[in-house]
C-alpha positions as CSV (number, residue, x, y, z in Angstrom):
1,M,117.9,59.8,51.4
2,K,119.7,60.8,54.1
3,S,120.5,64.1,52.5
4,T,116.4,64.7,52.4
5,I,116.0,63.4,55.7
6,S,118.4,66.0,57.1
7,I,116.9,69.3,54.8
8,L,113.4,68.2,56.3
9,S,114.8,68.0,59.8
10,I,116.4,71.3,59.4
11,C,113.2,72.9,58.0
12,A,111.4,71.7,61.0
13,A,113.7,72.8,63.1
14,L,113.4,76.2,61.4
15,A,109.5,76.3,61.6
16,S,109.5,75.4,65.3
17,A,112.2,78.3,66.0
18,S,109.7,80.3,63.8
19,T,106.8,79.3,66.2
20,V,108.6,80.0,69.5
21,A,109.5,83.6,68.1
22,A,106.2,84.3,67.3
23,Q,104.6,82.7,70.5
24,E,101.5,83.8,71.4
25,V,101.6,86.0,74.8
26,T,98.2,86.1,76.8
27,L,98.2,89.1,79.4
28,K,95.2,88.8,82.0
29,I,94.6,92.4,83.2
30,A,92.2,93.0,86.6
31,D,91.3,96.4,87.9
32,S,87.6,97.3,89.9
33,L,86.6,99.9,87.8
34,P,83.5,99.8,85.8
35,A,84.1,98.7,82.3
36,D,83.2,102.1,80.8
37,H,84.8,104.1,83.7
38,I,86.8,107.2,81.9
39,I,90.2,105.7,83.6
40,T,89.3,102.6,81.6
41,R,88.5,104.2,78.2
42,N,91.7,106.4,78.4
43,T,94.4,104.3,79.6
44,T,93.6,100.3,79.5
45,D,91.3,100.3,76.6
46,V,94.4,102.6,74.9
47,F,96.9,100.5,76.2
48,T,95.6,97.1,74.8
49,A,94.2,98.6,71.7
50,R,97.7,99.6,70.6
51,L,99.1,96.4,71.6
52,K,96.8,94.6,69.3
53,E,97.5,97.0,66.2
54,E,101.1,96.0,66.6
55,F,101.6,92.6,67.5
56,G,97.8,91.1,66.2
57,D,97.4,87.4,67.0
58,R,100.7,87.6,68.8
59,I,98.9,89.0,71.6
60,E,96.0,88.0,73.4
61,I,94.2,90.1,76.0
62,E,91.7,89.2,78.9
63,H,90.4,92.4,80.8
64,Y,88.5,91.7,84.2
65,P,86.9,95.1,85.1
66,A,84.5,95.7,88.1
67,Q,86.1,93.2,90.7
68,Q,85.5,90.1,88.7
69,L,89.1,88.6,89.8
70,A,89.3,90.4,93.5
71,K,88.4,93.3,95.3
72,A,90.4,96.6,94.9
73,K,92.6,95.9,97.7
74,D,93.3,92.7,96.7
75,I,94.5,93.2,93.2
76,L,98.3,93.4,94.2
77,S,97.5,90.2,96.0
78,I,96.3,88.3,92.8
79,T,99.0,90.1,90.7
80,Q,101.9,89.0,92.9
81,A,100.0,85.3,92.7
82,G,99.8,85.2,89.1
83,I,96.1,85.0,89.1
84,A,96.4,88.3,86.9
85,D,99.3,89.4,85.0
86,I,98.8,93.1,85.3
87,G,97.0,94.8,87.9
88,Y,95.2,98.1,89.3
89,I,97.4,99.0,92.1
90,V,96.2,102.0,94.0
91,P,99.1,102.5,96.8
92,S,96.6,104.0,99.1
93,Y,94.3,100.7,98.9
94,V,97.6,98.8,100.1
95,S,98.9,101.4,102.3
96,E,100.4,98.7,104.4
97,K,102.5,97.8,101.8
98,M,103.1,101.0,99.8
99,P,102.6,104.1,102.1
100,L,105.0,106.1,100.3
101,G,102.7,106.0,97.3
102,G,100.3,108.3,99.2
103,V,102.2,111.3,98.2
104,V,100.3,112.2,95.3
105,E,96.9,112.5,97.8
106,L,98.5,114.8,99.8
107,P,95.8,118.1,99.7
108,G,96.8,121.3,97.8
109,E,100.3,119.9,96.2
110,I,99.0,119.5,92.8
111,A,96.9,121.6,90.4
112,S,95.8,119.2,87.6
113,S,95.6,115.9,86.8
114,C,98.6,116.3,84.6
115,E,100.8,117.8,87.4
116,G,100.3,114.7,89.6
117,T,100.5,112.0,86.9
118,L,103.8,113.0,85.4
119,A,105.2,113.6,88.8
120,F,103.8,110.6,89.9
121,A,105.5,108.5,86.7
122,D,108.9,110.1,87.2
123,L,109.0,108.3,90.8
124,I,107.4,105.1,90.2
125,Q,108.7,104.0,86.6
126,P,111.5,101.8,86.7
127,G,114.5,103.0,88.4
128,G,112.3,105.5,90.2
129,T,112.6,106.1,94.0
130,L,109.5,104.8,94.7
131,D,109.9,101.6,92.3
132,R,113.0,101.0,94.1
133,L,111.2,101.2,97.8
134,E,108.0,100.2,97.1
135,F,106.8,98.3,93.5
136,Q,110.0,96.4,93.5
137,P,109.9,95.0,96.6
138,N,106.4,93.6,96.0
139,G,107.4,92.4,92.7
140,V,105.6,94.4,90.3
141,R,106.6,96.8,87.6
142,V,104.7,100.0,86.8
143,L,103.5,100.2,83.0
144,Y,101.1,102.9,83.4
145,N,99.4,105.3,85.5
146,V,97.3,108.3,86.3
147,A,96.5,110.8,89.3
148,L,93.1,111.9,88.8
149,S,92.1,115.7,88.7
150,P,92.3,117.1,92.4
151,Y,89.2,116.0,94.3
152,Q,86.2,118.1,95.3
153,A,83.9,117.3,98.0
154,V,80.7,115.6,97.0
155,F,77.3,115.6,99.3
156,S,74.1,113.6,99.3
157,K,71.0,115.8,98.5
158,R,69.8,115.0,102.4
159,A,73.5,116.7,103.7
160,D,72.4,119.7,102.1
161,V,76.0,121.4,102.5
162,T,76.8,124.6,100.7
163,S,79.9,126.1,102.5
164,L,83.3,124.8,104.5
165,D,81.4,125.1,108.0
166,G,79.0,122.6,106.7
167,F,81.5,120.0,106.7
168,Q,81.7,120.1,110.5
169,G,80.3,116.4,111.3
170,M,79.8,115.2,108.1
171,K,80.7,111.4,107.4
172,M,82.8,111.3,104.1
173,R,84.3,108.5,101.9
174,S,87.9,108.4,102.0
175,N,91.1,106.5,101.0
176,P,93.0,105.5,103.8
177,G,96.2,108.0,104.6
178,A,96.5,111.2,103.4
179,M,92.9,111.8,102.5
180,E,91.4,111.3,105.9
181,L,94.0,114.3,107.0
182,S,92.3,116.0,104.4
183,L,89.1,115.5,105.7
184,Q,89.7,116.0,109.6
185,S,91.3,119.6,109.0
186,A,88.4,120.2,107.2
187,G,86.2,119.1,110.6
188,A,84.6,115.8,108.9
189,T,84.7,112.2,109.5
190,A,86.8,110.1,107.4
191,V,85.0,106.7,106.8
192,R,87.1,104.3,104.7
193,M,85.7,102.6,101.5
194,T,86.3,102.1,98.0
195,P,84.7,103.8,95.0
196,P,82.4,101.1,94.2
197,E,81.1,100.9,97.5
198,I,80.1,104.7,97.7
199,F,76.4,104.9,95.7
200,D,75.0,102.4,98.2
201,A,76.5,104.1,101.2
202,M,75.5,107.4,100.1
203,T,71.9,106.2,99.2
204,K,71.5,104.3,102.9
205,G,72.9,107.3,104.4
206,T,76.1,105.7,105.9
207,V,78.1,108.5,104.7
208,D,77.1,112.0,103.8
209,G,79.4,112.6,100.8
210,A,82.7,111.7,99.5
211,L,86.1,112.8,97.7
212,L,86.4,112.4,94.4
213,P,86.8,114.1,91.1
214,F,83.8,115.1,89.0
215,T,84.9,112.2,86.5
216,S,84.6,109.5,89.1
217,T,81.3,111.1,90.3
218,Y,80.1,110.4,87.0
219,S,81.8,107.3,86.4
220,Y,80.0,105.6,89.4
221,G,76.5,107.2,88.6
222,L,76.7,109.1,91.7
223,D,75.6,112.2,90.0
224,Q,72.2,111.0,90.2
225,I,72.3,111.2,94.2
226,V,74.5,114.2,94.6
227,G,73.0,117.4,95.9
228,S,75.8,119.8,96.3
229,A,79.6,119.8,95.5
230,T,82.9,122.0,95.8
231,R,84.1,123.2,92.9
232,N,87.5,125.1,93.8
233,A,88.9,123.1,96.6
234,N,91.6,120.6,96.5
235,F,91.5,117.6,98.4
236,G,94.4,115.9,96.8
237,S,94.0,113.1,94.3
238,V,94.8,109.3,94.1
239,G,98.0,107.7,92.1
240,I,96.7,104.8,90.3
241,T,99.0,102.2,88.4
242,Y,98.6,99.6,86.4
243,A,101.6,97.1,86.9
244,I,102.8,93.9,85.7
245,S,104.2,91.0,87.8
246,Q,108.0,91.0,87.1
247,R,107.9,87.3,86.9
248,K,105.7,87.9,83.9
249,W,107.4,90.8,82.6
250,D,110.7,88.6,82.7
251,S,109.1,86.0,80.8
252,L,108.1,88.5,77.4
253,P,110.0,88.6,74.5
254,A,112.1,91.6,74.1
255,D,109.9,93.1,71.4
256,I,106.8,93.2,73.7
257,Q,108.6,94.8,76.8
258,E,109.7,97.3,74.4
259,A,106.1,98.3,73.0
260,M,104.4,97.8,76.5
261,T,107.1,100.6,77.9
262,R,106.9,102.8,75.1
263,I,102.9,102.5,74.7
264,G,102.5,102.9,78.7
265,R,104.2,106.2,78.6
266,E,102.5,107.4,75.7
267,V,98.9,106.4,77.6
268,T,100.7,108.3,80.9
269,E,100.8,111.7,79.2
270,S,97.5,111.5,76.9
271,A,95.2,110.2,79.6
272,C,95.9,113.0,82.2
273,K,95.1,115.6,79.5
274,A,91.9,113.6,78.8
275,F,91.0,113.9,82.6
276,D,91.5,117.5,83.0
277,T,89.5,118.5,80.1
278,A,86.4,116.1,81.1
279,E,86.9,117.4,84.6
280,A,86.2,121.2,83.7
281,E,83.2,119.6,81.6
282,L,81.5,117.7,84.1
283,K,81.8,120.2,86.8
284,D,79.7,122.3,84.4
285,K,77.3,119.5,83.4
286,L,76.6,118.5,87.2
287,S,75.8,122.4,88.0
288,G,73.5,122.3,84.7
289,A,71.7,119.3,86.4
290,G,70.6,121.3,89.1
291,A,73.4,120.2,91.9
292,T,74.7,123.1,94.1
293,V,78.3,123.0,92.7
294,F,79.4,125.9,95.1
295,A,82.9,127.9,95.4
296,L,84.8,128.5,98.7
297,D,85.2,132.3,99.3
298,E,88.5,133.7,99.8
299,E,88.4,133.6,103.6
300,E,87.2,129.7,103.6
301,A,89.6,128.9,100.9
302,A,92.4,130.5,103.1
303,R,91.4,128.7,105.9
304,L,91.2,125.5,104.6
305,N,94.6,126.0,102.7
306,A,96.2,126.8,105.9
307,D,95.2,123.6,107.4
308,F,96.2,121.6,104.5
309,A,99.6,123.1,104.7
310,S,100.3,121.1,107.9
311,V,99.2,118.0,106.4
312,A,101.8,117.2,104.0
313,D,104.2,117.6,106.6
314,D,102.0,115.5,109.6
315,W,102.2,112.6,107.1
316,A,105.7,113.1,106.0
317,A,106.7,112.9,109.9
318,A,104.5,110.0,110.8
319,L,106.4,107.7,107.9
320,D,109.6,109.1,109.4
321,K,108.8,107.9,112.6
322,R,108.2,104.5,111.3
323,G,111.4,104.3,109.5
324,K,110.0,105.1,105.8
325,D,111.4,107.9,103.8
326,G,108.3,110.0,104.0
327,S,110.2,113.6,104.1
328,E,112.4,112.4,101.2
329,I,109.5,111.2,99.0
330,L,107.6,114.4,99.9
331,A,110.6,116.6,99.0
332,E,111.3,114.7,95.9
333,F,107.5,114.9,94.8
334,R,107.5,118.3,95.3
335,A,110.5,119.0,93.0
336,E,109.3,116.8,90.4
337,V,105.8,119.3,90.3
338,A,108.2,122.2,90.7
339,A,109.8,121.4,87.6
340,L,106.6,120.6,85.3
341,R,105.4,123.6,86.3
342,E,108.9,125.6,85.2
343,N,108.5,124.0,81.9
344,G,105.0,124.8,81.4
345,N,103.6,121.0,81.5
């Protein structure tokens, strides 16, 4: 009898251990993007689908898009608090906590989504300079990231802008930081707001236009109200990360950590290619739909680029004065971009 009881006890213990080993993990992902946004389709949807393929019922994923859990600027806070496990964290939206992360937004520094995405990735992934200076201190760890294709200026139909001179006095939506400097150099007035707010603001005339890639112009329905847009300007980009709270990360089994790291890198690399392809296609689509998609002539482009050249130095100097490593991060980011170009990426 004792032997039977002992065997049963051992079996129960083994079953319990097996259950713990295969314990279900729940991940709550929060962002501010529409559920069908091109970023979501090429990053979060891919990331979650691959995790489910590998782990099946071991992993449960809850995605809360479109600011369901918090406004874009508050997603870092709810990720830190554990309300979300993985958050859509854009450094320029929380510039008071992550000012150096705005480096990818500087105008004229990158020529494509993949240049910005991969250069930014090397700085923000665990062990990178920006990870050490900004993400670790905020208790989060980057899983995957993107930088969108270089931003163009899109204008409402009533603004009727078709040249660089037309920028003068225009009220333009902007992220805080580097993008504001870009607009000022073009003679426009920067107005801070997040992308979900742009449609109403342009419709009501609160702003005359916005800085966005064509991918976001379509994702937020702005193609319906845009009358004109630049096609060859380069107003910088935006660095987007999906980061997990360090506390949640530390609670995960090692095999899930490994898969999330591996899949995150794959998603980062594949998404930027999709964005660059879509950007070219949507530029032509907007033009074909009747919007005036105009190119800056050589003189205008040279004038704008000359103004942009000082924006990065001013950005870095302002951060240096605050005791931040602005010049160091700018130099490191430029070195990453140069290395990508040298390697043909």
